[in-house]
N, C-alpha and C positions, 0 to 999 in steps of 0.2 A: 708812265705808271710806275709808283715806286713798288718794292718787292711784296709790301704787305698788300696792296690793292692787287698785284697779280696773283697771289696766292688765292685772295678772296674770289676773284673773277674765275679763276680755274675751278675752284669748288663749286661756284654758283653755276659754271658750264656744265660741270660733270653731273649736276643735278637736274640739268635740262632746263633751266631758266631761259626763257625767251628773252626777258629784259637784258639778262647778263650778256646774252649773245649779241644783241644790238650795241651795248656799251663796248663788248670787245672789238666788233667791226669798226664803229666809230673811232675807237683808241688807235687801232692798228692798221686802219685802210690805207694811210698815206704811205707809211713805211713799207707794206706790203707791195702796194701797187708800185712805189718808187724802184724798188729792187726788181720787180717783174718788169718794169719797163727799161730799166739798165740792161738787163740780160736779153730782151726780146727785141728791144729798139722799135716796137711798134704799139700804139696805144690799144688798139683793138685785141691784140695777143697779151698786152699785159693786164687787159680787163678779164679775158679768159682765164688767165693764169690766177689772177686775184680771186675770182669766183671760185675756182678748184681749191685755192687753198683754204678758203672758209669753208667749204664743204668738207674737206679732209679734216679740218680742226673740229668741225661739228661732229663729224663721225668718230673721231679718235681722240679726243679730248680724255675719255676715260683711260687710255693708255699712257697719257702724261704723267710722267714720275714727278711727284710733289717736290721733290728737293732738285729737280732740274732747272735750267735756265730757260723761262719761257721765249725770251727774245732768240735764243741760239736755235730752239726747236722751231719757231716760225721761220726763221731765215733758211734753216734746213729744207722745210716744206717747200717755200718759196723757189729757193734755187733748184731743186729737184723737179718741181712742176715745171718750171722755166725750160729746163733742160729737155724734159719729156716733151713739152709742146713744140719746141723747135726742132726736135728730131722726127716728129710728126708732120712738120711743115718745112720740107726742105728748101723752100723759097719763101721768104716773107719780105713786104716792103719795108724799107727802114724810113724813118721819120727825121726832120732836119734836127740839127743839134740843139737849136735853141729851146725844142719842146723837151728835152731831155732832164728829168729831175735829178737833183742831187748835187753836192758840193763840186765835183769836178766840172759839171756843167752848168753851173751857176750862171744866171744872166746878168749877176751885177757887174758891171761895166766900168773900166777906168774912168775916172771923173778929172775934170780940170780944176784948179783952185777955185773957181767961181761956182763949181757944183755941176757945171754943164758937161755933157759926154764929150770925151776926146774921140774925134772921129777917126784919127789914125790908129790910136791904139785900140779903139772899137773894133776895127777890121782885124787887127793883128789877133785880138782876143777871140774873135769868132772864127778865124781861120785855124787857130791853134784848137778851139774846142773840136771843129770840123775833124782835124787830123787826128786827135786824140780818139774821138768817136769812132772814126773809121778803122783806125789801128786796133781798137778793142774788137772789132769784128773780125779780125785775121788772126787772133789768137785762140785757143781752144776754150770750151766752155768752162771747164775748171780752173783754167788759168784766170779767165775773166771773172769768174764768181769769187776767186780769192783776191784778185785785185781790187775788185769793186768793195767788197767786204772791208779790205785793209784800208783802203783810201779814200772810199767815199761814205762807208758807215763806221768808220773808226774802230772796228773791232780789233782786239789784239791777236797774236798769232795762236794762242790757246783758245779763244773764242772762235776763231775761224775752224781751227782743227775740230771743235765739239760740233760746229754748225754742219760741217762737210762730212764729218765721220772720217776723217783723215789723222795720220800722225802729225805730230809737230814738225818732223824732218820732212814730209810730205808736203805740208803747208809752205815751209821755207823754199824748198824746192820749186813749187808752183809758182810762189811769188817772185822768186829770182828770175825764172823763165818768162814770166810775163813782163816784167822790167826790161829784161834784155831784148825781148821782142819787141816792145814798145820802143825802147830806145832806138832800134835798128828802123822800125817803121817810121820814127819821127826824125831820124837822121840827127839823134843826140849822141854826143861821146861820153859825156860825164853824167853819172846817175842823178837824174831830176829828183828820183823818188827812191828813198831807202827803204828796205825791207823792213826793218823796225820792229819792236816786240810788242 
């Protein structure tokens, strides 16, 4: 959605238009579900979080500031809803890495020149995805959120600060710590992912 359409849909939502809410859900359900799944690692939990997010949006769209960034506002709701959901459920079953949406867990596999899958590199790719996936479970929820928003959703540091209600310095700190912890978990010496702006 471009900014003009975002503004229009927010205004229509604020007026309580049912059709606008359906359009809104259709436009954002994949992004919302994707981030919820990355945070919870469970399809049922991600569906619950997504539903909670849409209910929250429906109830609180009137408080949305017209000059604010809709994507940032939505991501903030998703992250907070995911963290709340996880805290209420101390144990949750995780799902296999290949089910994880997002660029970090993209199932596009290395191919040979003839276009067929490279079995050796395919196995390596799947093993690396699983290691990253498991490593993300061993860092704090805030570190995980910052890392995913930066490296899987391509938000810059200021956008992440806006989404999470943090200072720029806090975002840099969370990102640095998440990368260091992931490097340690993955046994990587050189930085594979730079904090970047």
